[in-house]
N, C-alpha and C positions, 0 to 999 in steps of 0.2 A: 500072603494078607494081606493088603492093607492094614494098617493098628490104628485106633482114633481114642478117644478125651475126648468126654463131653461135663463139661462143671455145669452140674445143674440138672434136677429131674423134672422140674416143672413139666408144664405141658407142651411146651415147644423144644424143650431140649430130650425131654421122653420119643416127641414123636420123630424129629432129627436123628436121633440115636438108633431109631424103627429102620430108617430111611438107608442111613450109611450101612447099617447090618444085612439089610435087603440087598444092598449092593456087592456085599461079599466082604463088606471090613467085618474085622477084629475091633469090637466098641467097649470098653469101659466108663460104666456115668459114675459121675462124682455127685455123693448126695449128702447136705448136711444131718440127717435124721437117718437114726440107725433102721429107725422100724421100715422107713420106704425101701431103703436098702436092702430089710431083710426079704420082703414080702418081693422085691423085683428079683434075686438071686430066687427065691425057694419056689416062688408061687409065678413066675413070669409074669407077672404083672405090676402096674403104677394105681393101686387103688384110689388113690387122691386125685388122680387126674383123669384113667382110661381102667374106670375095671371093668372088668373082661373082657380085655383089650390082649389077646396074647402075643408079649413081647418074643421077637427072633432067639433064637439060640446065642447068636452072636453077639447078645448083649449081657453083660454083667455090672455088679454096680459094686462102689466101695464109700465108703466113707474117708478112706487115706486118700487124700489129693495126689502123694508121690506116688502112688500105686497107678492111681489112675491116668497120672500124665508119661511114667516109663514108657517110654520107647515108642512115643507116638507121632507120627509121620504127621497127622493132623491134629493139635489140640480147639475145641470149639467153646464158648464159652456162650451160655445163655443162663442171663444172673439178671434181674430187672438192673436198665441201665443207673442208675444212682448209687448201686449196691458196686459194679463193676470194679472200681480203681479200690475199694479198701477192701477186696476178695481177691483179686490178680497182684497186689501189692501181697500178698499172701502167698499166690502161689508162683509167684515169677522164677524164684528163686530153683522150681521145680520140674524147668521147663527146656526140653532141652534145646542146643540153641539153633538146629535147622527144623523144629517143626514148624510147621504153618499152620499160623495164629486165625482162628476163624471166629468173626463177631455176627452173632445171628441176635442184637439185639439191635432196636428201632427209638431211638431216642437221641440228646442230645443232655451233656452232663453240665446241672446246675452250677452257679459259678463263673465255669471255666469257657461252657460254651463251647467245649469239644466235642465233635462227632466222637460215635464207639471204637473207629479202628484210630483214630488219635489217641484217647484213651488208653489202648491195647501198645501203641509204636509206646508212647512215652515211660508208662510204667514199665514194661518185661524191657524197653531199650531196644523194640525191634524194627528193624527199617521198615517203611511202608512195601518193599518189595515182597515178604516176607506176613504182611495182614493180609487178609480178605474178609472181606461180607457178604454172604449171602440171604438177599429180602428176596420178596415178591408177595403176591396174596396167595401166601401159604397160613391158613388158617387150621392152628392145630388137628385139633378134633379131627379134619376130614384128612388129614396127611395121615393120620394113628388108623383111619378106616381105611387104605390105602385107596384112595377117589384118587382121579388122575389130577396134576396138578403142574406149573409147572412155575421156575423161578430164574434169578440171577444169583449170579456168581463171579464179584467185580474184586478185579484185583489191579496193581497198577502192572506186576506182570504177569501179561497174557498166559504163561506155561504154568504158573503157579494155578490160574484161577482153572486152566483145562485139566489139570492135576487131581484137584477137587470138583470140576464140571464129572469126571470121569468117577470117583472115589463115592457121589452121593445120585448118580445115575441109578433111575432104575426102570420097571414098567410102568410106574404109579408116577416119580417122579422125574421129569426132564427138567434140567438146568439149561442156561444160556452161559454165557462170559459176556464181559464188560469188565473195561480199563476204570470206565466214570465211577473210582470210586465216590466222589464227594454226589452225584447227584442220586448214586441209589441208598446210599446214606439219608439224604435230604428226602427224596423220597419216601423211603421208610418213616422218620421221625414224624416227617410232616404233616402225615395222611393222619397218625393217628390224633393232631388237634382238629383237623378237617372232618373225620367221624365223630368228634366230641358235639361240633357244633352240627353235624346233621341227628346227630340223637337227640341235642336237647330238642331242634325243628320237632322232630318226629314224637317227645313227648309234650312238645306245645297243642300239639296234635294238625299239624300243618304238614301241607301236601306235599305229593312228587314235583310239582315247579319248582317249590323251596328245595328240596332235596338236590334233585340236577342243578341249581342255580350254588349250591353251597359249594359242591363236587366241582365246578365247572371252575367258578374264580378260585376255588381251593387249589384248584391244579393252576392255576395260572401265578396266586403266592409260590406256590411255592417254586413253580419254573423261575419265576426272577430268584428268588433264592438262593436259585443253584445258580441261574448265570453270571449272580453278580461274585459269584464263588470262585466262578471259573469251569459249572458241572454245564455235560452235551444236553443240547436242547432235548435231543432224540432219548436221550435218558427218560425224560418227563412221560411219554408218550408208549411208554412202553410197562413192562413188566412193574418195576422196581418204581414207575410213576403212578400214571393210572391202572395198571393190575390191581397194585396196591389199595388203591384209592377205593377203586368200585365193591374192592372185597371187602374193607374194611368196616364204609360207610352203608352198604345196604345186609350185613348177614346178623343175625341175631349171635352169632357164634365171635362177634366181636366185641372186647373188653370195656374199649371207648366206647363205640355206637349205644352199646347197653348205658355205660353209663351215665354216658349224657342224657339218654333217655330216661333216666331217674330224675336227672336236675333240671328236666325240661316238663317232669311234673309236678316238680316241685318240693322236692325233698332238698336237704341241704349238702351243704358236702361232706360232713361228716354223719349224714343218713345211709346218703353213702356208699360211701370210703366203708363203713361197717356193713352194707352189703353184696358189698362187692368180694369178692374171695379171691380175686385175683387180680394179680397188678396192672393197671389200664398206665401205660405207659404215657397218653398223654397229657395224664393229670400234671405231673409238675414237668413234662419235657416242652410244655406250651409259655412257661416263664422259661424257658428255656433258650427254645426259639425264639422269642418278641426279642431277646436279649441278642440272640444271635442277627438277626433282621435290623438292629439299629444298629451293630455296628458296621453293619455294611449299607449302612440308607436307604433302608428296602422296605415300601410299604406294603404289611399285611393286616388289611383292617378284622378279617374272619379271626385271625389267630390273637390279634389286637382284643378282641371283643370275645373268644371262650378265655382268654385269661379275665378279663374285667368280670365275668357272671363265674368261671372257677374258683376264684382267691380273692378278691376283690366286691364280693357279692351282689353284683347288683344284679337286680331282676331281668331274665330272661326278653322279656313284653320288652321293660327300656333300652336292652342292649338290642334287641332285634330295628325297634324305629331307628334309632341311631345309625345303626351301619343302613336302612336303606333313604337313611336323610342324607348322606352322603354326599358329596357334588358328583352332577351327572359324568361321566368321562367317555372317551372313546374305549371301545373294548381292547381293544390291546396296547391301551395306555399302562 
């Protein structure tokens, strides 16, 4: 039986642990809070995120990172992007030299503008061929309800991607493989920023034309950045690109869309953070994505507008007028 460790008992970490267990793996979840760990082990549920959803018998939990990591063929990380470096610095000495390190995070690190797989490689001193990424249109609540979904497993080493694909393939969760890690990670990170923009538009009472325009031009921004960084353009037309973008921009289950909607309705950043129970990755990653764009000299006007609204306090209506008044261009410019 394949042994897996999942670091993080939040919604996506818990849901993916269920996927792995349903695929026949033995899974140990690491959690910081003893109450959550106890509830998982005794009540077979995570009451903070999925009350009433019974976890498979193949899932157990611990507060001891060494116990979680012991003997794991796959070690999965599902923590907020901006905390990964600090957490992994503590966990790295506990990880087996041959374990495959899997990132579920969809963000870009502030300050360094590094993708999550790059942070994992740097902190864990692991070669790129031993670091994989799982991404796609995977809203955790739907996965926990075992509703059909597809995803992408990306790793430079295709044989490693296939191994992980086998480990998480179930009757309701269908993973595809890809070797374009850069494109897959960018798709997952930038879609959160575009979802904030779509949410803001929804909160302002704007319609489907606006939403479709933001999604389409947001994908164009993502693709431009990806190509500048060496990604494959086809990746952005797939599950890690368009698929994840559509799900995140249109679903009420999307944290980033909901966050943006509250901003668009006139709530301040502080008020919106106060009513948001889970991490909306795009709130911080929009700054690091813009930093990345500037480093590669890529024009990303929607991303820049989101940063101005979220972090610079610009009023959404003013930002919208400025975005719409930009000079006209050919669509493929």
